[in-house]
py3Dmol code that shows the C-alpha trace and the ligand (Angstrom):
import py3Dmol

protein = """\
ATOM      1  CA  MET A   1     129.029 117.163  79.085  1.00  0.00           C
ATOM      2  CA  ASN A   2     130.996 114.083  79.900  1.00  0.00           C
ATOM      3  CA  TRP A   3     129.483 112.035  82.736  1.00  0.00           C
ATOM      4  CA  LYS A   4     132.237 109.448  82.815  1.00  0.00           C
ATOM      5  CA  THR A   5     133.046 108.242  86.352  1.00  0.00           C
ATOM      6  CA  ARG A   6     134.476 105.050  87.816  1.00  0.00           C
ATOM      7  CA  VAL A   7     130.858 103.879  88.153  1.00  0.00           C
ATOM      8  CA  THR A   8     129.852 104.517  84.544  1.00  0.00           C
ATOM      9  CA  GLU A   9     133.008 102.716  83.456  1.00  0.00           C
ATOM     10  CA  LEU A  10     132.481  99.805  85.773  1.00  0.00           C
ATOM     11  CA  LEU A  11     128.818  99.279  84.924  1.00  0.00           C
ATOM     12  CA  LYS A  12     129.071 100.408  81.267  1.00  0.00           C
ATOM     13  CA  ILE A  13     126.314 102.963  81.638  1.00  0.00           C
ATOM     14  CA  LYS A  14     125.958 106.535  80.353  1.00  0.00           C
ATOM     15  CA  TYR A  15     125.036 108.342  83.569  1.00  0.00           C
ATOM     16  CA  PRO A  16     126.168 107.451  87.120  1.00  0.00           C
ATOM     17  CA  ILE A  17     122.615 106.867  88.342  1.00  0.00           C
ATOM     18  CA  ILE A  18     121.365 103.594  89.788  1.00  0.00           C
ATOM     19  CA  GLN A  19     117.821 102.591  90.626  1.00  0.00           C
ATOM     20  CA  GLY A  20     117.820 100.951  94.058  1.00  0.00           C
ATOM     21  CA  GLY A  21     116.216  97.638  94.780  1.00  0.00           C
ATOM     22  CA  LEU A  22     112.574  98.385  95.544  1.00  0.00           C
ATOM     23  CA  ALA A  23     110.793  95.539  97.280  1.00  0.00           C
ATOM     24  CA  HIS A  24     107.582  94.575  95.403  1.00  0.00           C
ATOM     25  CA  LEU A  25     107.997  97.478  92.959  1.00  0.00           C
ATOM     26  CA  ALA A  26     111.174  96.994  90.912  1.00  0.00           C
ATOM     27  CA  TYR A  27     110.079  94.799  88.033  1.00  0.00           C
ATOM     28  CA  SER A  28     111.046  94.773  84.345  1.00  0.00           C
ATOM     29  CA  ASP A  29     109.100  97.923  83.365  1.00  0.00           C
ATOM     30  CA  LEU A  30     110.977 100.183  85.741  1.00  0.00           C
ATOM     31  CA  ALA A  31     114.347  98.455  85.433  1.00  0.00           C
ATOM     32  CA  ALA A  32     114.301  98.660  81.616  1.00  0.00           C
ATOM     33  CA  ALA A  33     113.132 102.295  81.664  1.00  0.00           C
ATOM     34  CA  VAL A  34     116.058 103.277  83.911  1.00  0.00           C
ATOM     35  CA  SER A  35     118.579 101.356  81.835  1.00  0.00           C
ATOM     36  CA  ASN A  36     117.186 102.799  78.601  1.00  0.00           C
ATOM     37  CA  ALA A  37     117.493 106.312  80.072  1.00  0.00           C
ATOM     38  CA  GLY A  38     121.235 105.711  80.604  1.00  0.00           C
ATOM     39  CA  GLY A  39     121.292 104.549  84.238  1.00  0.00           C
ATOM     40  CA  LEU A  40     121.307 101.112  85.817  1.00  0.00           C
ATOM     41  CA  GLY A  41     117.835  99.635  86.386  1.00  0.00           C
ATOM     42  CA  GLN A  42     117.353  96.715  88.732  1.00  0.00           C
ATOM     43  CA  VAL A  43     114.853  93.915  89.344  1.00  0.00           C
ATOM     44  CA  THR A  44     114.337  92.971  92.996  1.00  0.00           C
ATOM     45  CA  ALA A  45     114.761  89.209  93.146  1.00  0.00           C
ATOM     46  CA  MET A  46     113.192  88.283  96.464  1.00  0.00           C
ATOM     47  CA  SER A  47     109.896  90.048  95.649  1.00  0.00           C
ATOM     48  CA  LEU A  48     109.238  87.327  93.079  1.00  0.00           C
ATOM     49  CA  SER A  49     107.437  84.252  94.326  1.00  0.00           C
ATOM     50  CA  SER A  50     109.763  81.697  92.662  1.00  0.00           C
ATOM     51  CA  PRO A  51     113.153  81.539  90.916  1.00  0.00           C
ATOM     52  CA  GLU A  52     111.380  80.832  87.596  1.00  0.00           C
ATOM     53  CA  LYS A  53     109.397  84.057  88.001  1.00  0.00           C
ATOM     54  CA  LEU A  54     112.748  85.830  88.365  1.00  0.00           C
ATOM     55  CA  ARG A  55     113.887  84.212  85.078  1.00  0.00           C
ATOM     56  CA  ASP A  56     110.714  85.499  83.356  1.00  0.00           C
ATOM     57  CA  GLU A  57     111.320  88.989  84.724  1.00  0.00           C
ATOM     58  CA  ILE A  58     114.972  89.025  83.621  1.00  0.00           C
ATOM     59  CA  GLN A  59     113.940  87.857  80.150  1.00  0.00           C
ATOM     60  CA  LYS A  60     111.367  90.672  79.992  1.00  0.00           C
ATOM     61  CA  VAL A  61     114.053  93.216  80.817  1.00  0.00           C
ATOM     62  CA  LYS A  62     116.236  91.804  78.043  1.00  0.00           C
ATOM     63  CA  LYS A  63     113.379  92.225  75.571  1.00  0.00           C
ATOM     64  CA  LEU A  64     112.841  95.852  76.636  1.00  0.00           C
ATOM     65  CA  THR A  65     116.485  96.969  76.670  1.00  0.00           C
ATOM     66  CA  ASP A  66     119.868  95.983  75.364  1.00  0.00           C
ATOM     67  CA  LYS A  67     121.577  98.022  78.098  1.00  0.00           C
ATOM     68  CA  PRO A  68     123.111  96.671  81.343  1.00  0.00           C
ATOM     69  CA  PHE A  69     120.838  96.078  84.327  1.00  0.00           C
ATOM     70  CA  GLY A  70     121.066  94.523  87.751  1.00  0.00           C
ATOM     71  CA  VAL A  71     119.262  92.076  90.010  1.00  0.00           C
ATOM     72  CA  ASN A  72     119.007  93.061  93.666  1.00  0.00           C
ATOM     73  CA  PHE A  73     119.142  90.581  96.551  1.00  0.00           C
ATOM     74  CA  ALA A  74     117.816  91.861  99.872  1.00  0.00           C
ATOM     75  CA  ILE A  75     118.808  88.889 102.004  1.00  0.00           C
ATOM     76  CA  GLY A  76     117.641  88.315 105.512  1.00  0.00           C
ATOM     77  CA  GLN A  77     114.848  90.803 105.078  1.00  0.00           C
ATOM     78  CA  HIS A  78     112.344  88.419 103.539  1.00  0.00           C
ATOM     79  CA  GLY A  79     113.712  85.370 105.259  1.00  0.00           C
ATOM     80  CA  ARG A  80     113.588  83.053 102.239  1.00  0.00           C
ATOM     81  CA  PRO A  81     116.620  81.184 100.864  1.00  0.00           C
ATOM     82  CA  PHE A  82     118.082  83.119  97.945  1.00  0.00           C
ATOM     83  CA  SER A  83     120.530  80.644  96.431  1.00  0.00           C
ATOM     84  CA  ASP A  84     118.122  79.256  93.759  1.00  0.00           C
ATOM     85  CA  TYR A  85     117.284  82.769  92.713  1.00  0.00           C
ATOM     86  CA  LEU A  86     120.952  83.617  92.441  1.00  0.00           C
ATOM     87  CA  ASP A  87     121.522  80.560  90.267  1.00  0.00           C
ATOM     88  CA  ILE A  88     118.907  81.887  87.859  1.00  0.00           C
ATOM     89  CA  ALA A  89     120.565  85.323  87.728  1.00  0.00           C
ATOM     90  CA  ILE A  90     123.881  83.569  86.989  1.00  0.00           C
ATOM     91  CA  GLU A  91     122.333  81.356  84.284  1.00  0.00           C
ATOM     92  CA  GLU A  92     120.739  84.398  82.702  1.00  0.00           C
ATOM     93  CA  ASP A  93     124.106  86.141  82.582  1.00  0.00           C
ATOM     94  CA  VAL A  94     122.917  89.210  84.476  1.00  0.00           C
ATOM     95  CA  PRO A  95     125.603  91.944  84.280  1.00  0.00           C
ATOM     96  CA  VAL A  96     125.223  93.280  87.838  1.00  0.00           C
ATOM     97  CA  ILE A  97     124.191  91.777  91.185  1.00  0.00           C
ATOM     98  CA  SER A  98     123.531  94.041  94.158  1.00  0.00           C
ATOM     99  CA  MET A  99     122.990  92.846  97.687  1.00  0.00           C
ATOM    100  CA  THR A 100     121.976  94.143 101.065  1.00  0.00           C
ATOM    101  CA  GLY A 101     120.300  93.331 104.345  1.00  0.00           C
ATOM    102  CA  GLY A 102     122.588  90.687 105.781  1.00  0.00           C
ATOM    103  CA  ASN A 103     126.018  89.079 105.581  1.00  0.00           C
ATOM    104  CA  PRO A 104     126.845  89.097 101.857  1.00  0.00           C
ATOM    105  CA  ALA A 105     129.611  86.430 102.171  1.00  0.00           C
ATOM    106  CA  PRO A 106     127.411  83.524 100.950  1.00  0.00           C
ATOM    107  CA  ILE A 107     126.499  85.502  97.828  1.00  0.00           C
ATOM    108  CA  PHE A 108     130.174  86.160  97.105  1.00  0.00           C
ATOM    109  CA  ASP A 109     130.874  82.439  97.580  1.00  0.00           C
ATOM    110  CA  GLN A 110     128.161  81.513  95.069  1.00  0.00           C
ATOM    111  CA  LEU A 111     129.409  84.150  92.597  1.00  0.00           C
ATOM    112  CA  LYS A 112     133.030  82.901  92.629  1.00  0.00           C
ATOM    113  CA  GLY A 113     134.347  82.664  89.096  1.00  0.00           C
ATOM    114  CA  VAL A 114     131.213  84.312  87.660  1.00  0.00           C
ATOM    115  CA  ASN A 115     131.699  87.297  85.402  1.00  0.00           C
ATOM    116  CA  VAL A 116     129.347  89.747  87.105  1.00  0.00           C
ATOM    117  CA  LYS A 117     129.775  93.141  88.815  1.00  0.00           C
ATOM    118  CA  LYS A 118     129.030  92.939  92.522  1.00  0.00           C
ATOM    119  CA  LEU A 119     127.565  95.920  94.379  1.00  0.00           C
ATOM    120  CA  VAL A 120     126.950  95.922  98.136  1.00  0.00           C
ATOM    121  CA  LEU A 121     124.568  98.384  99.826  1.00  0.00           C
ATOM    122  CA  VAL A 122     125.943  99.362 103.225  1.00  0.00           C
ATOM    123  CA  ALA A 123     125.054 101.895 105.903  1.00  0.00           C
ATOM    124  CA  ALA A 124     128.309 102.167 107.848  1.00  0.00           C
ATOM    125  CA  LYS A 125     132.028 102.608 107.150  1.00  0.00           C
ATOM    126  CA  ARG A 126     132.946  99.256 108.692  1.00  0.00           C
ATOM    127  CA  GLN A 127     130.460  97.484 106.407  1.00  0.00           C
ATOM    128  CA  ALA A 128     131.998  99.226 103.395  1.00  0.00           C
ATOM    129  CA  VAL A 129     135.474  98.063 104.354  1.00  0.00           C
ATOM    130  CA  LYS A 130     134.179  94.517 104.842  1.00  0.00           C
ATOM    131  CA  ALA A 131     132.431  94.589 101.440  1.00  0.00           C
ATOM    132  CA  GLU A 132     135.688  95.635  99.763  1.00  0.00           C
ATOM    133  CA  GLU A 133     137.534  92.827 101.531  1.00  0.00           C
ATOM    134  CA  LEU A 134     134.943  90.312 100.307  1.00  0.00           C
ATOM    135  CA  GLY A 135     135.502  91.478  96.714  1.00  0.00           C
ATOM    136  CA  ALA A 136     132.789  94.054  96.014  1.00  0.00           C
ATOM    137  CA  ASP A 137     133.312  96.048  92.820  1.00  0.00           C
ATOM    138  CA  ALA A 138     131.611  99.097  94.359  1.00  0.00           C
ATOM    139  CA  VAL A 139     129.734 100.003  97.499  1.00  0.00           C
ATOM    140  CA  MET A 140     126.457 101.862  97.713  1.00  0.00           C
ATOM    141  CA  VAL A 141     126.259 103.839 100.948  1.00  0.00           C
ATOM    142  CA  VAL A 142     122.847 104.760 102.315  1.00  0.00           C
ATOM    143  CA  GLY A 143     122.424 107.565 104.818  1.00  0.00           C
ATOM    144  CA  GLN A 144     119.666 107.794 107.390  1.00  0.00           C
ATOM    145  CA  GLU A 145     117.506 110.065 105.169  1.00  0.00           C
ATOM    146  CA  GLY A 146     116.845 107.107 102.920  1.00  0.00           C
ATOM    147  CA  GLY A 147     113.649 105.142 102.358  1.00  0.00           C
ATOM    148  CA  GLY A 148     113.396 101.520 103.422  1.00  0.00           C
ATOM    149  CA  HIS A 149     115.970  99.794 105.605  1.00  0.00           C
ATOM    150  CA  LEU A 150     118.745 101.907 107.150  1.00  0.00           C
ATOM    151  CA  GLY A 151     121.810 101.607 109.303  1.00  0.00           C
ATOM    152  CA  ARG A 152     121.530 101.445 113.057  1.00  0.00           C
ATOM    153  CA  ASP A 153     123.832 104.439 113.635  1.00  0.00           C
ATOM    154  CA  ASP A 154     121.611 107.203 112.288  1.00  0.00           C
ATOM    155  CA  ILE A 155     124.349 108.781 110.181  1.00  0.00           C
ATOM    156  CA  GLY A 156     123.292 111.048 107.335  1.00  0.00           C
ATOM    157  CA  THR A 157     124.506 110.765 103.743  1.00  0.00           C
ATOM    158  CA  PHE A 158     126.648 113.929 103.928  1.00  0.00           C
ATOM    159  CA  VAL A 159     128.788 112.557 106.762  1.00  0.00           C
ATOM    160  CA  LEU A 160     128.821 108.945 105.661  1.00  0.00           C
ATOM    161  CA  VAL A 161     129.823 109.246 101.996  1.00  0.00           C
ATOM    162  CA  PRO A 162     133.119 111.140 102.333  1.00  0.00           C
ATOM    163  CA  GLN A 163     134.241 108.854 105.135  1.00  0.00           C
ATOM    164  CA  VAL A 164     133.498 105.764 103.120  1.00  0.00           C
ATOM    165  CA  ALA A 165     135.191 107.330 100.085  1.00  0.00           C
ATOM    166  CA  ASP A 166     138.328 107.763 102.257  1.00  0.00           C
ATOM    167  CA  ALA A 167     138.125 104.259 103.709  1.00  0.00           C
ATOM    168  CA  VAL A 168     137.834 102.138 100.562  1.00  0.00           C
ATOM    169  CA  SER A 169     139.532 102.193  97.187  1.00  0.00           C
ATOM    170  CA  ILE A 170     136.578 100.814  95.176  1.00  0.00           C
ATOM    171  CA  PRO A 171     134.007 103.273  93.738  1.00  0.00           C
ATOM    172  CA  VAL A 172     131.381 104.613  96.143  1.00  0.00           C
ATOM    173  CA  ILE A 173     127.755 105.230  95.184  1.00  0.00           C
ATOM    174  CA  ALA A 174     125.891 107.668  97.420  1.00  0.00           C
ATOM    175  CA  SER A 175     122.325 106.899  98.430  1.00  0.00           C
ATOM    176  CA  GLY A 176     119.698 108.340 100.756  1.00  0.00           C
ATOM    177  CA  GLY A 177     118.029 111.714 100.291  1.00  0.00           C
ATOM    178  CA  ILE A 178     118.941 112.163  96.613  1.00  0.00           C
ATOM    179  CA  GLY A 179     116.218 113.169  94.158  1.00  0.00           C
ATOM    180  CA  ASP A 180     117.580 115.737  91.716  1.00  0.00           C
ATOM    181  CA  GLY A 181     120.629 117.136  89.945  1.00  0.00           C
ATOM    182  CA  ARG A 182     121.698 119.017  93.028  1.00  0.00           C
ATOM    183  CA  GLY A 183     121.873 115.772  94.944  1.00  0.00           C
ATOM    184  CA  LEU A 184     123.819 114.143  92.138  1.00  0.00           C
ATOM    185  CA  MET A 185     126.413 116.939  92.052  1.00  0.00           C
ATOM    186  CA  ALA A 186     126.647 117.045  95.848  1.00  0.00           C
ATOM    187  CA  ALA A 187     127.283 113.297  95.927  1.00  0.00           C
ATOM    188  CA  LEU A 188     130.074 113.602  93.323  1.00  0.00           C
ATOM    189  CA  SER A 189     131.567 116.451  95.398  1.00  0.00           C
ATOM    190  CA  LEU A 190     131.527 114.232  98.497  1.00  0.00           C
ATOM    191  CA  GLY A 191     133.752 111.724  96.769  1.00  0.00           C
ATOM    192  CA  ALA A 192     131.114 109.397  95.317  1.00  0.00           C
ATOM    193  CA  ASP A 193     131.312 108.180  91.732  1.00  0.00           C
ATOM    194  CA  GLY A 194     127.554 107.870  91.353  1.00  0.00           C
ATOM    195  CA  ILE A 195     124.181 107.880  93.050  1.00  0.00           C
ATOM    196  CA  GLU A 196     121.444 105.417  93.897  1.00  0.00           C
ATOM    197  CA  MET A 197     117.880 106.589  94.334  1.00  0.00           C
ATOM    198  CA  GLY A 198     114.895 104.675  95.687  1.00  0.00           C
ATOM    199  CA  THR A 199     111.982 106.894  96.672  1.00  0.00           C
ATOM    200  CA  ARG A 200     112.331 109.208  93.637  1.00  0.00           C
ATOM    201  CA  PHE A 201     111.936 106.253  91.276  1.00  0.00           C
ATOM    202  CA  VAL A 202     108.706 105.119  92.968  1.00  0.00           C
ATOM    203  CA  ALA A 203     107.152 108.430  91.902  1.00  0.00           C
ATOM    204  CA  THR A 204     107.615 107.803  88.183  1.00  0.00           C
ATOM    205  CA  LYS A 205     105.243 106.663  85.457  1.00  0.00           C
ATOM    206  CA  GLU A 206     107.089 103.425  84.885  1.00  0.00           C
ATOM    207  CA  CYS A 207     106.816 102.312  88.495  1.00  0.00           C
ATOM    208  CA  VAL A 208     103.584 100.771  87.313  1.00  0.00           C
ATOM    209  CA  HIS A 209     102.864  98.617  90.323  1.00  0.00           C
ATOM    210  CA  ALA A 210     102.775 101.501  92.816  1.00  0.00           C
ATOM    211  CA  SER A 211      99.203 102.709  93.536  1.00  0.00           C
ATOM    212  CA  GLU A 212      98.182 106.212  92.590  1.00  0.00           C
ATOM    213  CA  LEU A 213      97.617 106.932  96.251  1.00  0.00           C
ATOM    214  CA  TYR A 214     101.191 105.998  97.158  1.00  0.00           C
ATOM    215  CA  LYS A 215     102.640 108.139  94.375  1.00  0.00           C
ATOM    216  CA  ASN A 216     100.362 111.047  95.318  1.00  0.00           C
ATOM    217  CA  ARG A 217     101.423 110.803  98.947  1.00  0.00           C
ATOM    218  CA  LEU A 218     105.079 111.070  97.818  1.00  0.00           C
ATOM    219  CA  VAL A 219     104.203 114.229  95.842  1.00  0.00           C
ATOM    220  CA  GLU A 220     102.060 115.847  98.553  1.00  0.00           C
ATOM    221  CA  GLY A 221     104.214 114.835 101.512  1.00  0.00           C
ATOM    222  CA  THR A 222     106.996 116.891 103.048  1.00  0.00           C
ATOM    223  CA  GLU A 223     110.327 115.942 104.572  1.00  0.00           C
ATOM    224  CA  ASN A 224     108.501 115.734 107.908  1.00  0.00           C
ATOM    225  CA  ASP A 225     106.130 113.024 106.803  1.00  0.00           C
ATOM    226  CA  THR A 226     108.307 109.959 107.334  1.00  0.00           C
ATOM    227  CA  VAL A 227     109.147 107.963 110.469  1.00  0.00           C
ATOM    228  CA  VAL A 228     111.569 105.188 111.313  1.00  0.00           C
ATOM    229  CA  ILE A 229     109.952 101.938 112.410  1.00  0.00           C
ATOM    230  CA  LYS A 230     111.457  98.580 113.576  1.00  0.00           C
ATOM    231  CA  ARG A 231     114.255 100.260 115.499  1.00  0.00           C
ATOM    232  CA  THR A 232     113.491  98.130 118.568  1.00  0.00           C
ATOM    233  CA  ILE A 233     113.964  94.903 116.631  1.00  0.00           C
ATOM    234  CA  GLY A 234     117.342  96.051 115.210  1.00  0.00           C
ATOM    235  CA  ALA A 235     116.140  96.695 111.664  1.00  0.00           C
ATOM    236  CA  PRO A 236     115.366 100.441 111.411  1.00  0.00           C
ATOM    237  CA  ALA A 237     113.474 101.376 108.278  1.00  0.00           C
ATOM    238  CA  ARG A 238     111.850 104.574 107.022  1.00  0.00           C
ATOM    239  CA  VAL A 239     108.197 104.711 106.004  1.00  0.00           C
ATOM    240  CA  ILE A 240     105.524 107.287 105.246  1.00  0.00           C
ATOM    241  CA  ALA A 241     103.983 108.366 108.584  1.00  0.00           C
ATOM    242  CA  ASN A 242     100.364 107.141 108.776  1.00  0.00           C
ATOM    243  CA  PRO A 243      98.022 105.587 111.378  1.00  0.00           C
ATOM    244  CA  TRP A 244      99.544 102.172 110.625  1.00  0.00           C
ATOM    245  CA  SER A 245     103.104 103.392 111.406  1.00  0.00           C
ATOM    246  CA  ASP A 246     101.697 105.073 114.551  1.00  0.00           C
ATOM    247  CA  LYS A 247     100.402 101.663 115.630  1.00  0.00           C
ATOM    248  CA  ILE A 248     103.794 100.082 114.956  1.00  0.00           C
ATOM    249  CA  LEU A 249     105.572 102.731 116.987  1.00  0.00           C
ATOM    250  CA  GLU A 250     103.053 102.312 119.801  1.00  0.00           C
ATOM    251  CA  ILE A 251     103.770  98.567 119.977  1.00  0.00           C
ATOM    252  CA  GLU A 252     107.506  99.302 119.923  1.00  0.00           C
ATOM    253  CA  LYS A 253     107.120 101.823 122.734  1.00  0.00           C
ATOM    254  CA  GLN A 254     105.594  99.085 124.809  1.00  0.00           C
ATOM    255  CA  ASN A 255     108.463  96.752 123.897  1.00  0.00           C
ATOM    256  CA  GLY A 256     106.112  94.523 121.939  1.00  0.00           C
ATOM    257  CA  GLY A 257     108.879  92.611 120.148  1.00  0.00           C
ATOM    258  CA  TYR A 258     108.767  90.826 116.817  1.00  0.00           C
ATOM    259  CA  GLU A 259     105.813  88.525 117.642  1.00  0.00           C
ATOM    260  CA  GLN A 260     103.503  91.433 118.255  1.00  0.00           C
ATOM    261  CA  LEU A 261     104.867  93.428 115.352  1.00  0.00           C
ATOM    262  CA  LYS A 262     105.009  90.776 112.688  1.00  0.00           C
ATOM    263  CA  ASN A 263     101.518  91.249 111.202  1.00  0.00           C
ATOM    264  CA  TYR A 264     101.978  95.024 111.110  1.00  0.00           C
ATOM    265  CA  ILE A 265     105.355  94.887 109.364  1.00  0.00           C
ATOM    266  CA  SER A 266     104.595  92.019 106.999  1.00  0.00           C
ATOM    267  CA  GLY A 267     104.945  92.035 103.237  1.00  0.00           C
ATOM    268  CA  ASN A 268     101.137  91.769 103.046  1.00  0.00           C
ATOM    269  CA  ALA A 269     100.702  94.989 105.063  1.00  0.00           C
ATOM    270  CA  ASN A 270     103.214  96.626 102.716  1.00  0.00           C
ATOM    271  CA  LYS A 271     101.374  95.422  99.602  1.00  0.00           C
ATOM    272  CA  LYS A 272      97.996  96.651 100.929  1.00  0.00           C
ATOM    273  CA  TYR A 273      99.312 100.200 100.827  1.00  0.00           C
ATOM    274  CA  ILE A 274     101.644 100.154  97.850  1.00  0.00           C
ATOM    275  CA  TYR A 275      99.484  98.075  95.450  1.00  0.00           C
ATOM    276  CA  GLU A 276      95.936  98.726  96.614  1.00  0.00           C
ATOM    277  CA  GLY A 277      96.341 102.208  98.096  1.00  0.00           C
ATOM    278  CA  LYS A 278      94.735 101.063 101.368  1.00  0.00           C
ATOM    279  CA  GLU A 279      96.674 103.323 103.653  1.00  0.00           C
ATOM    280  CA  GLN A 280      94.584 102.449 106.692  1.00  0.00           C
ATOM    281  CA  GLU A 281      95.664  98.808 106.293  1.00  0.00           C
ATOM    282  CA  GLY A 282      99.387  99.000 105.731  1.00  0.00           C
ATOM    283  CA  PHE A 283     102.650 100.874 105.340  1.00  0.00           C
ATOM    284  CA  ALA A 284     104.884 102.158 102.525  1.00  0.00           C
ATOM    285  CA  TRP A 285     108.657 102.709 102.494  1.00  0.00           C
ATOM    286  CA  ALA A 286     109.767 106.242 101.677  1.00  0.00           C
ATOM    287  CA  GLY A 287     112.696 108.567 102.430  1.00  0.00           C
ATOM    288  CA  GLN A 288     112.816 112.174 103.526  1.00  0.00           C
ATOM    289  CA  VAL A 289     113.490 113.105  99.891  1.00  0.00           C
ATOM    290  CA  MET A 290     109.701 112.987  99.437  1.00  0.00           C
ATOM    291  CA  GLY A 291     109.879 116.650 100.489  1.00  0.00           C
ATOM    292  CA  LEU A 292     111.647 117.289  97.143  1.00  0.00           C
ATOM    293  CA  ILE A 293     109.261 115.257  94.972  1.00  0.00           C
ATOM    294  CA  LYS A 294     106.702 117.471  93.249  1.00  0.00           C
ATOM    295  CA  ASP A 295     105.515 115.381  90.293  1.00  0.00           C
ATOM    296  CA  ILE A 296     105.361 111.968  88.646  1.00  0.00           C
ATOM    297  CA  PRO A 297     107.482 112.193  85.511  1.00  0.00           C
ATOM    298  CA  SER A 298     108.508 109.410  83.156  1.00  0.00           C
ATOM    299  CA  VAL A 299     111.931 107.988  83.967  1.00  0.00           C
ATOM    300  CA  GLU A 300     113.306 109.561  80.809  1.00  0.00           C
ATOM    301  CA  GLU A 301     111.995 113.026  81.803  1.00  0.00           C
ATOM    302  CA  LEU A 302     113.494 112.540  85.257  1.00  0.00           C
ATOM    303  CA  PHE A 303     116.911 111.714  83.792  1.00  0.00           C
ATOM    304  CA  GLU A 304     116.783 114.654  81.384  1.00  0.00           C
ATOM    305  CA  ARG A 305     115.976 116.946  84.298  1.00  0.00           C
ATOM    306  CA  ILE A 306     118.648 115.600  86.625  1.00  0.00           C
ATOM    307  CA  ILE A 307     121.306 115.775  83.921  1.00  0.00           C
ATOM    308  CA  ALA A 308     120.282 119.319  82.871  1.00  0.00           C
ATOM    309  CA  GLU A 309     120.429 120.484  86.526  1.00  0.00           C
ATOM    310  CA  GLY A 310     123.809 118.848  86.912  1.00  0.00           C
ATOM    311  CA  GLU A 311     125.121 120.547  83.790  1.00  0.00           C
ATOM    312  CA  THR A 312     123.836 123.950  84.975  1.00  0.00           C
ATOM    313  CA  ILE A 313     125.626 123.493  88.274  1.00  0.00           C
ATOM    314  CA  ARG A 314     128.856 122.416  86.539  1.00  0.00           C
ATOM    315  CA  GLY A 315     128.527 125.498  84.314  1.00  0.00           C
ATOM    316  CA  LYS A 316     128.382 127.757  87.354  1.00  0.00           C
ATOM    317  CA  TRP A 317     131.436 126.121  88.843  1.00  0.00           C
ATOM    318  CA  THR A 318     133.545 126.516  85.732  1.00  0.00           C
ATOM    319  CA  ASN A 319     132.576 130.146  85.041  1.00  0.00           C
TER     320      ASN A 319
END
"""
ligand_1 = """\
31
LIG
C 109.842 101.417 98.413
C 111.255 101.029 98.709
C 111.599 99.698 98.737
C 112.937 99.324 98.945
N 113.303 98.009 98.841
C 114.613 97.669 98.804
C 115.016 96.328 98.494
O 114.224 95.451 98.278
N 116.350 96.119 98.405
C 117.298 97.096 98.643
O 118.474 96.834 98.522
N 116.942 98.325 98.996
C 115.612 98.644 99.047
N 115.234 99.943 99.331
C 116.310 100.943 99.535
C 116.638 101.660 98.204
O 117.218 100.741 97.299
C 117.592 102.822 98.380
O 118.789 102.378 98.990
C 117.002 103.930 99.212
O 115.671 104.106 98.815
C 117.774 105.212 99.031
O 117.178 106.291 99.710
P 116.114 107.276 98.989
O 114.813 106.620 99.187
O 116.278 108.536 99.791
O 116.484 107.429 97.553
C 113.930 100.326 99.202
C 113.532 101.661 99.273
C 112.206 102.054 99.013
C 111.829 103.509 99.058
"""
view = py3Dmol.view(width=600, height=400)
view.addModel(protein, "pdb")
view.setStyle({"model": 0}, {"cartoon": {"style": "trace"}})
view.addModel(ligand_1, "xyz")
view.setStyle({"model": 1}, {"stick": {}})
view.zoomTo()
view.show()
């Protein structure tokens, strides 16, 4: 079956499937596995402790695959200046840059005249329109089912994607709550030209930095086992529900504010859970799609499965 869409054409990939930026988890192993499987893998820039480390990681991806890949910039979220990192991505001739988490205008300024595809992750129609005005080549639209940071409006993927598809003329990539071939075909039906997945890719063999405990929680957990934290500080984000997230929500209920929350929502607390599997000492991002995750396949197996499911669905439609 032909999987050509505006997204596969734009990014020069075989299947319209993108691995989202995954803070502290999206390194060369995962990015290259996704790109080798026919999708677009990404390295998350701001998880690396220095721009030179980003260069090393990009060079590792290039050794592992000759296919296109991206570098993700979650700006604002980690608070560190990104411009030196972006210079490295430009020097290394990275084919795709994706961005989220803040005003992307400075990234567009720095990328002026650079031959790179620019993707912006948004969570609202107005942000998608703005991204198109700034010069985005495509927008990724994340609904409130998604793992990690979300929009403030609580709009689900099914309502958001068709509206964004109507509002912009650039390709739209649906994100949030997608984990299988049914999700892929639904997204294409909603007017998207591709999908982005985050949580599903954490529960794969090549997400080598994620602890066994984290992956097992994604397999065992249901769609009811996530909660949204940080709403009271204007940065809602979905995590696996655990005693640590209970504590965060308790502080928020008492209007604790950033100062009281900061140790609980820090990168260190995140790493305790996701790297060391210490779930009593931290938190882990995850979306409601964990209710659909039943195993930890290799990325290649996951792609084969999603594409086979998609082809079965298309077969039913055309019969
Ligand atoms: C563990 C994890 C870490 C994430 N970190 C980032 C990040 O650093 N940058 C980013 O753009 N998005 C990040 N996201 C969001 C994903 O890229 C993606 O948009 C989201 O996971 C889609 O929803 P899904 O989890 O239902 O697939 C993260 C998501 C997860 C689950």
